[in-house]
C-alpha positions in Angstrom: -53.9 31.8 -74.7 -54.6 35.5 -74.1 -54.8 38.6 -76.2 -53.1 41.9 -75.6 -55.5 44.5 -74.3 -53.2 47.4 -74.8 -53.2 49.8 -77.7 -51.5 48.8 -81.0 -51.4 45.4 -82.7 -53.4 42.8 -80.8 -50.7 40.3 -79.9 -51.6 36.8 -78.6 -49.8 35.2 -75.7 -49.2 31.7 -74.4 -47.5 30.1 -71.4 -44.6 27.9 -72.5 -41.9 26.4 -70.2 -43.2 28.3 -67.2 -42.8 31.7 -69.0 -45.4 33.9 -70.8 -44.4 34.3 -74.4 -45.7 36.1 -77.5 -47.5 33.6 -79.8 -47.0 33.8 -83.6 -50.1 32.2 -85.1 -50.7 34.1 -88.4 -48.9 35.8 -91.3 -50.2 39.2 -89.9 -48.3 38.5 -86.7 -45.1 38.0 -88.8 -45.8 41.2 -90.8 -46.2 43.2 -87.5 -43.0 41.9 -85.8 -41.5 45.3 -86.1 -44.2 46.5 -83.6 -43.4 43.9 -81.0 -41.6 45.3 -78.0 -38.0 44.0 -78.0 -38.3 43.2 -74.3 -40.9 40.5 -75.2 -38.6 38.6 -77.5 -37.3 35.3 -76.2 -34.0 35.7 -78.0 -32.2 38.9 -78.9 -29.5 37.4 -81.1 -28.1 34.0 -82.1 -25.1 32.8 -84.0 -25.2 31.9 -87.6 -23.0 28.7 -87.3 -23.2 25.4 -85.5 -27.0 25.2 -85.5 -29.4 22.6 -86.9 -30.5 25.2 -89.4 -29.6 26.1 -93.0 -26.6 28.4 -92.6 -27.4 30.0 -96.0 -30.7 31.4 -94.6 -29.0 32.8 -91.5 -26.3 34.4 -93.5 -28.9 36.1 -95.7 -30.7 37.4 -92.7 -27.4 38.6 -91.1 -27.3 41.8 -93.2 -24.2 43.2 -91.6 -22.3 39.9 -91.8 -21.1 39.9 -88.2 -22.0 36.2 -87.6 -25.0 37.2 -85.4 -28.7 37.3 -86.3 -30.3 40.2 -84.3 -33.9 41.3 -83.7 -33.9 44.1 -86.2 -32.5 41.8 -88.9 -35.3 39.3 -88.2 -37.8 42.2 -88.5 -36.3 43.4 -91.8 -36.5 39.8 -93.2 -40.1 39.5 -92.0 -41.2 42.7 -93.6 -39.5 41.8 -97.0 -40.9 38.3 -97.0 -44.5 39.3 -96.1 -44.4 42.0 -98.8 -43.5 39.7 -101.7 -45.7 36.7 -100.7 -49.5 36.9 -101.2 -50.6 34.4 -98.6 -48.7 35.4 -95.5 -50.3 32.6 -93.5 -48.6 30.1 -95.8 -45.2 31.2 -94.4 -46.0 29.4 -91.2 -46.2 26.0 -93.1 -42.5 26.1 -94.0 -43.1 24.6 -97.4 -40.1 24.2 -99.8 -42.2 24.8 -102.9 -44.0 28.1 -103.9 -46.6 28.5 -106.6 -45.5 31.3 -109.0 -48.9 32.9 -108.6 -48.2 33.1 -104.9 -45.7 35.8 -105.5 -47.1 39.3 -104.9 -46.6 41.1 -108.3 -48.4 44.2 -107.1 -45.1 45.5 -105.7 -41.9 46.2 -107.7 -39.8 43.6 -105.8 -42.5 41.0 -106.4 -42.6 41.7 -110.1 -38.8 41.2 -110.4 -39.0 38.0 -108.4 -41.8 36.6 -110.6 -39.8 37.3 -113.8 -36.6 35.9 -112.3 -38.4 32.8 -111.2 -39.7 32.3 -114.7 -36.2 32.8 -116.1 -34.8 30.2 -113.7 -37.3 27.6 -114.8 -36.5 28.4 -118.5 -32.7 28.0 -117.8 -33.4 24.7 -116.1 -35.6 23.5 -118.9 -38.6 23.1 -116.5 -42.2 23.6 -117.6 -44.1 24.1 -114.4 -45.9 26.9 -112.4 -44.0 26.4 -109.2 -40.5 26.8 -108.0 -38.6 24.9 -105.2 -35.7 25.7 -102.9 -33.5 23.2 -104.9 -34.5 24.9 -108.2 -33.5 28.4 -107.0 -30.3 27.2 -105.3 -28.7 25.4 -108.2 -26.8 28.4 -109.6 -24.5 26.1 -111.7 -27.4 24.6 -113.5 -29.3 27.9 -113.8 -26.3 29.6 -115.5 -24.9 26.6 -117.3 -23.9 27.5 -120.9 -24.6 31.2 -120.5 -22.1 33.7 -121.9 -23.0 36.4 -119.4 -24.6 36.1 -116.0 -23.9 39.4 -114.2 -21.2 38.3 -111.8 -18.3 40.1 -113.5 -16.5 36.9 -114.4 -15.8 36.0 -118.0 -14.9 32.5 -119.2 -13.8 31.1 -122.5 -17.4 30.5 -123.4 -18.1 34.2 -123.0 -16.6 34.9 -126.5 -16.4 33.3 -129.9 -13.0 34.7 -130.6 -10.5 31.9 -130.4 -7.6 34.2 -129.5 -9.6 35.7 -126.6 -10.5 32.2 -125.4 -6.8 31.3 -125.3 -5.9 34.6 -123.6 -8.6 34.2 -120.9 -7.2 30.7 -120.1 -3.7 32.2 -120.1 -4.6 34.9 -117.6 -6.4 32.4 -115.4 -3.3 30.2 -115.4 -0.7 32.9 -114.8 -2.6 35.4 -112.6 -5.3 33.3 -111.0 -8.9 32.5 -111.7 -12.4 33.2 -110.3 -15.3 30.7 -110.5 -18.1 31.9 -112.6 -21.7 31.2 -111.6 -21.9 28.6 -114.3 -19.2 26.7 -112.4 -16.4 27.3 -114.9 -13.1 29.1 -114.1 -12.8 32.6 -115.5 -11.2 36.0 -114.9 -12.4 39.3 -113.6 -11.5 42.9 -114.6 -9.0 43.1 -111.8 -7.2 40.0 -113.0 -7.1 41.3 -116.6 -5.6 44.5 -115.4 -3.0 42.7 -113.3 -2.0 40.5 -116.3 -1.3 43.4 -118.6 0.4 45.3 -115.8 2.7 42.3 -115.3 3.4 42.2 -119.0 4.4 45.8 -119.1 6.6 45.6 -116.0 8.4 42.5 -117.1 9.1 44.0 -120.5 10.4 47.2 -118.9 12.6 45.2 -116.6 14.1 43.3 -119.5 14.6 46.6 -121.4 16.6 48.0 -118.5 18.9 45.0 -118.8 19.4 45.6 -122.5 20.2 49.3 -121.9 22.9 48.5 -119.3 23.9 45.1 -120.5 27.7 45.6 -120.1 27.5 46.8 -116.6 24.7 44.5 -115.5 26.2 41.4 -117.1 29.9 41.6 -116.4 30.5 38.0 -117.5 27.9 38.0 -120.3 25.6 35.1 -120.4 27.7 33.4 -117.6 27.0 36.2 -115.1 24.2 34.3 -113.3 26.3 31.1 -113.1 29.4 33.0 -112.1 27.5 34.7 -109.3 26.2 31.4 -108.0 29.7 29.9 -108.1 31.2 32.8 -106.2 28.4 32.7 -103.6 29.2 29.0 -103.0 32.8 29.7 -101.9 32.5 33.3 -100.7 32.6 32.4 -97.0 35.4 29.9 -97.4 37.5 32.4 -99.2 36.9 35.1 -96.6 38.0 32.5 -93.9 41.2 31.9 -95.8 42.2 35.6 -96.0 41.4 36.1 -92.3 43.8 33.3 -91.4 46.5 34.9 -93.6 46.0 38.2 -91.8 46.5 36.5 -88.4 49.8 35.1 -89.5 50.9 38.5 -90.6 49.9 39.8 -87.2 51.9 37.1 -85.4 53.7 34.3 -87.2 53.6 32.2 -84.0 50.0 31.4 -84.8 50.7 29.9 -88.2 50.4 26.3 -87.0 47.2 27.1 -85.0 45.4 28.6 -88.0 46.5 25.9 -90.4 45.2 22.3 -90.5 47.1 20.3 -87.8 48.8 17.0 -88.5 46.9 15.4 -85.6 43.5 16.2 -87.3 44.6 14.5 -90.5 46.1 11.6 -88.6 42.8 11.0 -86.8 41.2 10.1 -90.1 44.2 8.6 -91.9 43.2 5.1 -91.1 39.8 5.6 -92.9 39.0 5.7 -96.6 39.7 9.4 -97.1 37.4 9.5 -100.1 34.6 9.1 -97.6 35.8 11.8 -95.3 34.9 14.8 -97.5 32.8 16.4 -94.8 35.7 16.4 -92.3 38.2 17.6 -94.9 35.8 20.4 -96.0 36.2 21.9 -92.6 39.9 22.5 -93.2 41.1 25.8 -94.6 40.5 26.5 -98.3 44.3 26.5 -98.8 47.3 26.6 -96.5 47.4 30.2 -95.2 50.6 32.3 -95.6 51.6 35.7 -94.5 51.7 36.8 -98.2 47.9 36.5 -98.3 47.7 35.0 -101.9 45.1 32.3 -102.6 46.9 29.8 -104.9 44.8 28.3 -107.7 46.8 25.0 -107.7 46.7 24.2 -104.0 43.1 24.2 -103.1 41.6 22.0 -100.4 40.5 18.8 -102.3 37.0 19.0 -100.8 36.6 22.5 -102.4 38.4 22.0 -105.7 35.3 21.4 -107.8 33.5 24.5 -106.5 36.6 26.7 -106.9 37.3 25.4 -110.4 33.8 26.7 -111.4 34.7 30.2 -110.0 38.0 30.2 -111.9 36.5 29.1 -115.1 33.5 31.5 -115.1 35.1 34.6 -113.5 38.8 34.5 -112.5 40.1 33.3 -115.9 38.2 36.2 -117.5 39.7 38.8 -115.1 43.1 37.2 -114.4 43.8 34.9 -117.3 47.5 34.2 -116.5 47.5 34.5 -112.7 48.5 31.7 -110.4 46.7 33.1 -107.5 44.5 36.0 -106.2 44.8 38.5 -103.4 42.0 39.6 -101.1 41.7 43.0 -102.9 41.3 41.2 -106.3 38.7 38.9 -104.9 36.8 41.9 -103.5 36.9 43.4 -107.0 35.4 40.3 -108.5 32.5 40.3 -106.0 31.9 44.1 -106.6 31.3 43.5 -110.3 28.1 41.7 -109.4 26.6 44.8 -107.7 24.7 46.0 -110.7 23.4 42.5 -111.6 22.1 41.8 -108.0 20.4 45.2 -107.9 18.7 44.5 -111.3 17.6 41.1 -109.9 16.2 42.7 -106.8 14.2 45.1 -108.9 12.5 42.3 -110.9 8.9 42.9 -111.8 6.2 41.0 -113.7 7.5 37.6 -112.5 3.9 36.2 -112.9 4.3 36.2 -116.7 8.0 35.3 -116.9 7.1 31.8 -117.9 5.6 33.1 -121.1 9.1 34.2 -122.3 10.1 37.6 -123.4 9.1 37.2 -127.0 5.5 36.1 -126.0 5.3 39.0 -123.5 6.2 41.5 -126.2 3.8 39.8 -128.6 0.9 40.1 -126.2 1.7 43.8 -125.5 1.8 44.5 -129.2 -1.6 42.7 -129.8 -3.1 44.6 -126.8 -6.5 42.8 -126.4 -7.1 44.2 -123.0 -9.9 46.5 -124.2 -11.7 43.6 -125.8 -11.5 41.5 -122.6 -12.8 44.4 -120.5 -15.6 44.9 -122.9 -16.7 41.3 -122.3 -16.6 42.0 -118.5 -18.8 45.1 -119.0 -21.3 43.1 -121.1 -21.4 40.5 -118.2 -21.9 43.2 -115.6 -24.8 44.7 -117.6 -26.8 41.7 -116.4 -25.9 42.2 -112.8 -29.4 43.5 -111.8 -31.1 40.6 -113.5 -28.7 38.1 -111.8 -29.3 39.8 -108.5 -33.0 39.2 -108.9 -32.3 35.5 -109.6 -30.3 35.5 -106.3 -33.3 37.1 -104.6 -35.5 34.2 -105.8 -33.1 31.9 -103.8 -33.4 34.2 -100.9 -37.2 34.1 -101.2 -37.4 30.4 -101.2 -35.0 30.0 -98.3 -37.0 32.5 -96.2 -40.3 30.9 -97.3 -39.2 27.5 -96.1 -37.1 28.4 -93.0 -38.5 31.7 -91.5 -41.3 30.1 -89.5 -38.8 27.6 -88.0 -36.6 30.5 -87.1 -39.4 32.3 -85.3 -40.3 29.1 -83.4 -36.8 29.2 -82.0 -36.3 32.9 -81.8 -39.6 34.2 -80.4 -41.3 31.2 -78.9 -39.0 28.2 -78.3 -41.8 25.9 -79.3 -39.4 23.6 -81.2 -37.5 23.0 -77.9 -40.6 22.5 -75.8 -42.5 20.5 -78.5 -40.9 17.1 -77.7 -44.3 15.4 -78.0 -44.4 16.5 -81.7 -40.9 15.3 -82.3 -39.3 18.7 -82.8 -36.0 20.0 -81.5 -34.4 23.3 -80.8 -32.1 24.5 -83.6 -29.3 24.6 -81.0 -29.5 20.8 -80.4 -27.0 18.5 -82.2 -27.9 14.9 -81.3 -28.1 12.3 -78.5 -25.6 11.0 -76.0 -25.9 7.4 -74.8 -24.0 6.8 -71.5 -24.5 4.8 -68.3 -27.8 3.1 -69.4 -29.3 6.5 -70.4 -30.0 8.6 -73.4 -29.5 12.4 -73.1 -31.8 13.9 -75.7 -30.6 17.5 -75.1 -27.0 18.0 -76.4 -25.6 21.3 -77.5 -22.4 21.9 -79.5 -19.8 24.0 -77.7 -18.0 26.6 -79.9 -15.9 28.1 -77.1 -15.1 26.0 -74.0 -13.6 29.1 -72.3 -17.0 30.8 -72.3 -18.4 27.8 -70.3 -16.2 28.3 -67.3 -18.8 29.8 -64.9 -22.1 30.6 -66.8 -23.5 27.0 -66.9 -23.3 26.7 -63.1 -26.1 29.2 -63.0 -28.4 26.9 -65.0 -29.0 24.6 -62.0 -28.8 21.6 -64.3 -26.6 18.5 -64.2 -24.3 18.9 -67.2 -21.8 16.6 -68.9 -19.2 18.1 -71.1 -17.8 15.6 -73.6 -15.1 15.5 -76.2 -16.6 13.7 -79.3 -14.4 12.2 -82.0 -15.6 10.8 -85.4 -13.1 8.5 -87.0 -15.2 8.4 -90.2 -15.3 12.2 -90.6 -11.9 12.8 -89.0 -13.3 15.5 -86.8 -13.7 16.4 -83.2 -16.1 18.6 -81.3 -17.1 19.5 -77.8 -20.7 19.1 -76.6 -22.6 19.6 -73.4 -25.3 17.1 -72.5 -28.1 17.8 -70.0 -28.8 14.9 -67.6 -32.2 15.0 -66.0 -32.9 11.5 -64.8 -31.2 8.4 -63.3 -28.3 8.1 -60.9 -25.2 10.2 -60.9 -22.7 8.1 -58.9 -20.8 6.7 -61.9 -20.7 9.9 -64.0 -17.2 11.3 -63.8 -14.5 12.7 -66.2 -13.0 10.0 -68.3 -16.1 7.9 -68.6 -16.9 6.9 -72.2 -20.1 7.1 -74.1 -21.5 7.2 -77.7 -22.9 10.3 -79.3 -25.1 10.3 -82.4 -25.5 13.5 -84.4 -28.7 14.5 -86.2 -27.6 12.7 -89.3 -27.2 9.4 -87.5 -23.4 9.5 -87.5 -21.7 8.0 -84.4 -19.0 9.7 -82.4 -16.8 8.4 -79.6 -17.6 10.5 -76.5 -15.6 10.9 -73.3 -16.6 13.1 -70.3 -14.2 16.0 -69.7 -16.1 17.9 -67.1 -19.1 17.5 -64.9 -21.3 20.3 -63.4 -23.2 18.7 -60.5 -26.7 19.8 -59.6 -29.8 17.8 -58.4 -31.1 15.4 -61.0 -34.3 14.2 -59.4 -36.2 13.9 -56.1 -35.5 10.2 -55.7 -31.7 10.8 -55.8 -32.1 13.7 -53.3 -34.2 11.5 -50.9 -31.6 8.8 -50.5 -28.6 11.1 -50.7 -28.2 11.6 -46.8 -28.2 7.8 -46.3 -25.6 7.4 -49.1 -23.5 10.1 -47.6 -23.5 8.3 -44.2 -22.8 5.0 -45.8 -20.0 6.5 -47.9 -18.6 8.2 -44.8 -18.7 5.0 -42.7 -17.2 3.0 -45.6 -14.4 5.5 -46.1 -13.6 5.5 -42.4 -13.6 1.6 -42.3 -11.3 1.5 -45.4 -9.0 4.2 -44.0 -8.8 2.4 -40.6 -8.1 -0.9 -42.3 -5.4 0.6 -44.5 -3.8 2.3 -41.5 -3.9 -1.0 -39.5 -2.4 -2.8 -42.5 0.3 -0.3 -42.9 1.0 -0.3 -39.1 1.2 -4.1 -39.1 3.5 -4.2 -42.0 5.7 -1.5 -40.5 6.0 -3.5 -37.2 6.6 -6.7 -39.1 9.4 -5.1 -41.2 11.0 -3.5 -38.1 10.9 -6.8 -36.2 12.4 -8.6 -39.2 15.2 -6.1 -39.3 16.0 -6.1 -35.6 15.5 -9.8 -34.7 18.2 -12.4 -35.2 17.6 -15.2 -37.7 15.4 -17.0 -35.2 12.5 -14.9 -34.1 11.4 -14.8 -30.5 7.8 -15.6 -29.9 5.8 -12.9 -28.0 4.0 -14.2 -25.0 0.2 -14.2 -25.2 -1.1 -11.1 -23.3 -4.4 -12.4 -21.9 -5.1 -9.1 -20.1 -4.9 -7.2 -23.3 -7.5 -9.4 -25.0 -9.7 -9.5 -22.0 -9.8 -5.6 -22.1 -10.7 -5.7 -25.8 -13.5 -8.2 -25.3 -14.8 -6.2 -22.4 -14.9 -3.0 -24.4 -16.7 -4.8 -27.3 -19.1 -6.3 -24.8 -19.8 -3.0 -23.2 -20.4 -1.4 -26.6 -22.8 -4.2 -27.6 -24.5 -3.9 -24.3 -25.0 -0.2 -24.6 -26.5 -0.7 -28.1 -28.7 -3.4 -26.7 -29.9 -1.2 -23.8 -30.6 1.6 -26.2 -32.5 -0.6 -28.6 -34.3 -2.3 -25.7 -35.3 1.1 -24.3 -36.5 2.2 -27.7 -38.2 -1.1 -28.3 -40.0 -0.9 -24.9 -41.2 2.6 -25.8 -42.4 1.5 -29.2 -44.2 -1.5 -27.7 -46.3 0.8 -25.7 -47.3 2.8 -28.8 -50.1 2.0 -31.3 -48.9 0.6 -34.7 -50.0 3.7 -36.5 -48.1 5.9 -34.2 -44.9 3.8 -34.8 -45.5 4.2 -38.6 -45.9 8.0 -38.1 -42.7 8.1 -36.1 -40.7 6.2 -38.7 -42.1 8.4 -41.5 -41.4 11.5 -39.5 -37.8 10.4 -38.8 -37.2 9.7 -42.5 -38.7 13.1 -43.4 -36.4 14.8 -40.8 -33.4 13.1 -42.4 -34.3 13.4 -46.1 -36.7 16.4 -46.0 -34.1 19.2 -46.2 -32.3 17.5 -49.1 -35.5 17.0 -51.0 -36.7 20.5 -50.4 -33.4 22.0 -51.7 -33.5 19.7 -54.7 -37.1 20.5 -55.4 -36.4 24.2 -55.4 -33.4 23.8 -57.8 -35.3 21.4 -60.1 -38.1 23.9 -60.5 -35.6 26.7 -61.4 -33.4 24.7 -64.0 -32.8 27.1 -66.8 -31.2 26.4 -70.2 -30.6 30.2 -70.8 -27.1 30.4 -69.1 -25.9 27.4 -71.2 -27.1 29.1 -74.4 -25.7 32.4 -73.4 -22.3 30.8 -72.9 -22.7 29.5 -76.5 -23.1 32.9 -78.1 -26.9 33.3 -77.8 -28.5 36.4 -76.2 -31.4 34.8 -74.3 -33.9 37.5 -73.2 -36.1 35.3 -71.0 -35.9 32.1 -69.1 -35.9 28.7 -70.7 -37.0 26.6 -67.8 -36.6 22.8 -67.6 -39.0 21.8 -64.8 -39.3 18.3 -63.3 -42.1 17.2 -65.7 -40.3 18.5 -68.9 -37.0 17.2 -67.7 -38.4 13.6 -67.7 -38.6 13.9 -71.5 -35.0 15.0 -72.0 -33.4 11.9 -70.5 -34.6 8.3 -70.9 -33.4 5.6 -68.6 -33.1 1.9 -69.5 -36.0 -0.2 -68.1 -35.9 -4.0 -67.8 -38.8 -6.3 -67.3 -39.3 -7.8 -63.8 -37.8 -11.2 -64.1 -36.3 -13.7 -61.6 -33.0 -14.7 -63.2 -30.2 -16.7 -61.8 -26.7 -15.4 -62.4 -24.0 -18.1 -61.7 -21.3 -15.5 -61.7 -23.1 -12.9 -59.6 -21.0 -11.6 -56.7 -22.4 -12.7 -53.3 -22.6 -10.1 -50.6 -20.8 -11.3 -47.5 -23.1 -11.8 -44.5 -21.1 -9.5 -42.3 -21.5 -6.7 -44.8 -25.3 -7.2 -44.9 -25.3 -7.1 -41.1 -23.2 -4.0 -41.0 -25.5 -2.3 -43.4 -28.6 -3.1 -41.5 -26.9 -2.2 -38.2 -26.1 1.3 -39.5 -29.6 1.8 -40.8 -31.0 0.5 -37.5 -28.8 2.8 -35.5 -29.8 5.9 -37.6 -33.5 5.1 -37.3 -33.1 4.3 -33.6 -31.4 7.6 -33.0 -34.1 9.4 -34.9 -36.9 7.5 -33.1 -35.3 8.1 -29.7 -34.9 11.8 -30.4 -38.4 12.0 -31.8 -40.2 10.1 -29.0 -38.4 12.1 -26.4 -39.4 15.5 -27.8 -42.8 15.3 -29.5 -45.2 15.9 -26.7 -48.1 16.6 -29.0 -48.6 12.9 -29.6 -48.9 12.2 -25.9 -45.9 9.9 -26.0 -44.1 9.9 -22.7 -41.1 8.0 -21.7 -42.7 6.2 -18.7 -39.4 4.8 -17.5 -38.1 8.3 -17.1 -41.2 9.5 -15.3 -41.2 6.6 -13.0 -37.6 7.2 -12.1 -38.3 10.9 -11.3 -41.3 9.9 -9.1 -39.2 7.5 -7.1 -36.4 10.0 -6.7 -38.9 12.5 -5.2 -40.4 9.9 -2.8 -36.9 8.9 -1.5 -35.7 12.4 -1.0 -35.8 13.7 2.7 -38.6 16.0 3.6 -37.4 19.6 3.7 -38.3 21.9 6.6 -41.2 24.1 6.0 -40.2 27.6 5.1 -40.8 30.3 7.6 -43.3 32.7 6.7 -42.0 36.2 6.2 -44.2 39.0 7.0 
């Protein structure tokens, strides 16, 4: 730990996660956060949701309510908290209980907090000299039974007047209610004003109807029913008159616009009483060129509806008529114009259920002023109630602020795995493939994780988690830092446990691949070669099988019922055996040459050669992995999740070991009767491949590393013999 030697507040520093960070070790450090250069903060902003942190505290710190806690908001909270608490160092403890004499009453804010804390304890009926987070947070218990509590909401218990009690309940029922701090439903000044406005509007609307009653209600009390009946047949009547017009236009279309005998005949063998839907599609009446709708010849499927129209409207306008023309029908519909306009202008519907008499009675009583006076009396205690809310704020800050700083300035909770702490962005553990991923982060926006996490250099598993108990789903990303990666793929299932111990079904949806450890990197070249050879063998076998099946199918199609046997081609098989023998011989010669060379070397040189060959093969992969493992950074993942990370959050090899635990079994010799036996030829093939790779490396190495004094004697001997057998060349003439 080092101290700042520059001017200003003497900040202390520490190295954490491979990065130098400002260390917060005292209450004075918290009080001076405003002097800390913003460039030195680990985090510049974080979201207020989806964190393992009390959301109420974060929302109080988030002064502008934008869902982000920024540096200046943290500074403002630190300054307020350190001003109203006597022992600033106690803030670092994160206690949920504060002694009342620990409140700094030398400042005005502290005096109000002290009085409000005393008031809370009195309301709760508690006789003690300390207050807890739970005490300050239980607003229902604090304000239970109080007439007024400063929130601007009045309830029936706000008055002793029975009429006002009933009226408050009526307003809450008809206009809507607001929940008072005591937990009871009540009403606000706005709801009271809305209630009386609705009363006045509804009464005025009804008065307008009384003033123009004859015009608005052409059929008296039956007007509404008459309108409904006319609306029910309006379209069918219009269809009838249009058919009549077509006949007047051309009598030749009379049969076409009337119901055809064929349509009736098609249903005549059915019970016609059950065919009302089909009959209802026929014209309302048989159309004629005269264009008169007869009352006594209506389509049976429409007789009941039309009878209602006739009884409510037509009998009143045309009492002795046997039918009605289109113009007369239009006149009937026009009479509803004033009524429909009056209905469209309806106001005060919220209080309609009271009835007109009750509406007028409430307007006459006019208790609005009395209700608003109750609201004013309640609001008079707003400042006092706000101070009570500030006690809740004080206690939440007192308990949570140190934890916030550990995750905002230092990241000590994330790196303090030994002490059993976690970063507030962590949500639980993922068990999958005989491993436990201890670092899991909830994803709020999968779209933001398209490219950013690739920059982290970490092996990431994105999972969709489902809880059948809670009926919820969520996306998480788990960081894998140990074990093998071969079986980790989209679709693989696991089990996720949240911080409360609840279990969720997890399935991998996406994998971001990066080196996971040096052991995996060391063997990766050999696995790639083995995978390549295996794929080639499988592909060749599949091709041979397909080719054989194709030939067999073609032969079966082209041959007669009795197949002709192909003669045994001995030359062909001799060639194959010869080729195989030559290949084996070549391998034998190569291995023999290498073996001869190795036999002439000391054992320690052979060991050095083998180690050197393996380093040549695995060294580059290990070096690349080592560089990436040292640079693994959680910052890009958090950035994609809404954080503004201002410095690196490295996950080096040593720390990474703590983030993923791998299953370890004791060393036992156990017989498994159902264990699958590896075929002998596969074992031979595996060792042959390894032997060839090592042989190639040894051959290359022994042929090129002269610094070891290793010579291929057979090659030198051949060169010497070639020189001795070559004819002597004539001496070159001297040129003067």
